[in-house]
C-alpha positions, 0 to 999 in steps of 0.5 A: 215877872220882869227881866232884861231881854235882847232880841237879835234878828235881821227882820225889822218887822219881827223885832218890832213885834217882839219888842211890842209884845214883850214890853207889854208884859213888863220885860225890858227889851233891846233889839238888834239887827246886827249880831255884832252890835248885840254882843257888844251890848251884851258885854256891857249890860249882861241880860237875863235872856237872848232870843236870836235868829239862826240864820243871819248875815253877819254871824249865825245863831250858833256863833251867838250861842257859843259866845254867850255859853263861853262868856255869859253862863248866867244868860239863857238863849232861845233860838228862832228858826224856820221849819227847815232848821228844826234838826239844827236847832235840836242840836243847838239845844244840846249845845246849851240853848234853853229852847227854840221856837219855829217861825211864824209864831204868836205872841202867846207862844214866845211869851210862854217860852220866855216865862218858862225860862224865867220860871226855870231860872227862879227855881234854880236860884231857890235851890241854890239858896237852899243849898247855901243856907243848909250847910251840909244838908242836901237840897231834898233834905232841906226841903223836907225839913221846911215841909215838916216845920210848916214854913215852906216858902210858897210863891204867889200865883201869877196872872188872872185866874182861869175860868170855865164858862158854861151852863151846859149840864156836862160843863156844870157837872165838870165844874161841880166835880172840880174841888174833889178832883183838884184836892188830891194827888191822883193823875187825871186824863182829860179827853176831848176834841181839839179846841174844846178847852182841855188845857183850861180844865187842866189849869183849873185843877192845878189852880184849885189844888193844894199845889196851886203855888207850886210849879206848873209845867206844861209840855206839848208832847205833839210839838216835841221832836222825837229825839228830844222827848226823853231829855225834855221830860227827864233831863240828861247828864253831861256826855249822855250823847254828842253835844251834851256838854252840861247836865240839864234838868227836865220837866219832872225836875222843874215840876217837883212838888207841883203839877206837870201837864202832858198835853197830847200824851198819846204822841209820846213814843211807846218806848218813853211811855214805859219810863213814864209808867215807872215815874207814876209807879215808883215816883222816881226817874233817871236822867238820860245817860245816868243810872241814878234814880231821882225821887220826885213828887209830881202830880200828872195831868194829861190830855188827848184829842184821840180815841185812846182805846183805838191807840191802845188797840193799834199798839201806839199806847200802853194799856197799863199806862192808860189805867195809871193815868185814868184815875179821873177820866174827864171828857170835855164836850165839843161846842156843837153839843153845848150850843146853849153856852155860845151866848155866854162864851161870846160875851165872856170873850168880848169882855176879855178882849175889850179889856185886853185892848183897852176898848169900850164895852161891847155887846154882840148883836142878836143877828150875830148870836143867831149866826154863831148858833148856826155854825158847825164849830169844827174848831170848837171854843178855839174857833169861836175865840178866834172869831170874837177876837177878830170881831172885837178888833174890827168893831173897835169903838162901836158898842155892838159887834155884828156879823160883818165884824166877825165875818169880815169880807177881806178875811173870807175872800182870802180863805176862799182864794186859798182854797181855790188855789189848792183845789184848782187844776187837779185832774181826775184821779183815784181818791188816795192820789187826790188826797196826797196831791191836795195835801202837797199843794196845801203844804206848798201854798203854806210854805210847809206850815203844817197847821195852816195846811191842815186848817186849809183842808179841814183836817187835823194836824196829826193827819198832815204829820202822818202823811209827811212821815209816811211819804218821807217828805221834807218840810224844807222842800215846800 
């Protein structure tokens, strides 16, 4: 995938980061600290996508968005924002921005949003081509005709194939079941702790299915602001709410004929779950603000790291939806229950990162493997991935990765300092009060970054979110 992208931010370090990582992925990137100069460049070059900060000195991200929407309708906009500006960015999406991303973010996160924009644009172009070539026929009718003729255009799968590594009996059973699960249309519900590889298995299902060359749309339900969930899933029509200046397609539109992954589905509001149930039952949905049913052919794969039975008993998840989704109940075991896979996973991750960074081949030392086998792995495969990623970079030209590379003292000391900073000067108090005090201090220390605060305290992101909600804390306070 390639395209022309303009990035606007008054932070030079962030611009360098964006240019490096987007260029590595074959995008043509132009960066600007000055929004005014950026707009002059956009007038001349007409890029595909503009990624802009919200708060800048010369002009705001709102003004950049308004200018592009009014003068360059074919150019998309993604906004970058701090936690305190999320509501503001939600409103900007309603005014025509394609998406937003909160700082700080990783290269993988921004690349996912950029790829999603281009995939969405490509599908729009294909649908316009169908309309142009089919005369009076509707897009759906034309599509059906091409299916009947066996000549439907299929896009090749992009990127390397996803794999699941392991010799554990439960992992081998999941791999053996994969063809039967993949080659049908039934919904799949994948359960497991955070970091076990639920999304990897979901991707394997899509990759092995007869929809492998069709759209694969991934929605992280836990990261969606509540006011955007319905519009993100089902789209909306012009005038559906204040700021809805254009019709907007949702995830079900984008995934038509393909697969939709609903990651952490238990985070979806109970009212929206009813509409989701209707899509599964009737294979149709309505956009926000419209009564017109839209037929859709989408296979749904969903994941959760919660005990879904508890969620049902607490009234947070519909039982009828659970039975619709749970045709194939899949459980991914935690890493502590598949220790025999740690050496295999370690070498697999080492090979992946040495290839990514163009480094010499490496092997883990025997002491490192013994060390890894003794860990608790509360973060599961994701935690192992992070350690090996660090080890490969720090080992650099060495042929062997050691404990010192994975557990570099610089990083270990930094973590300990963070923990002592959070736990220091706490007086004796009831446990509940101490818990709240620790969460508050962690949020202050991480400047409102929920995931970092959760990691610091060894608790889940969801616990942090619930505490913030129940006590009415505002992230900008931190």
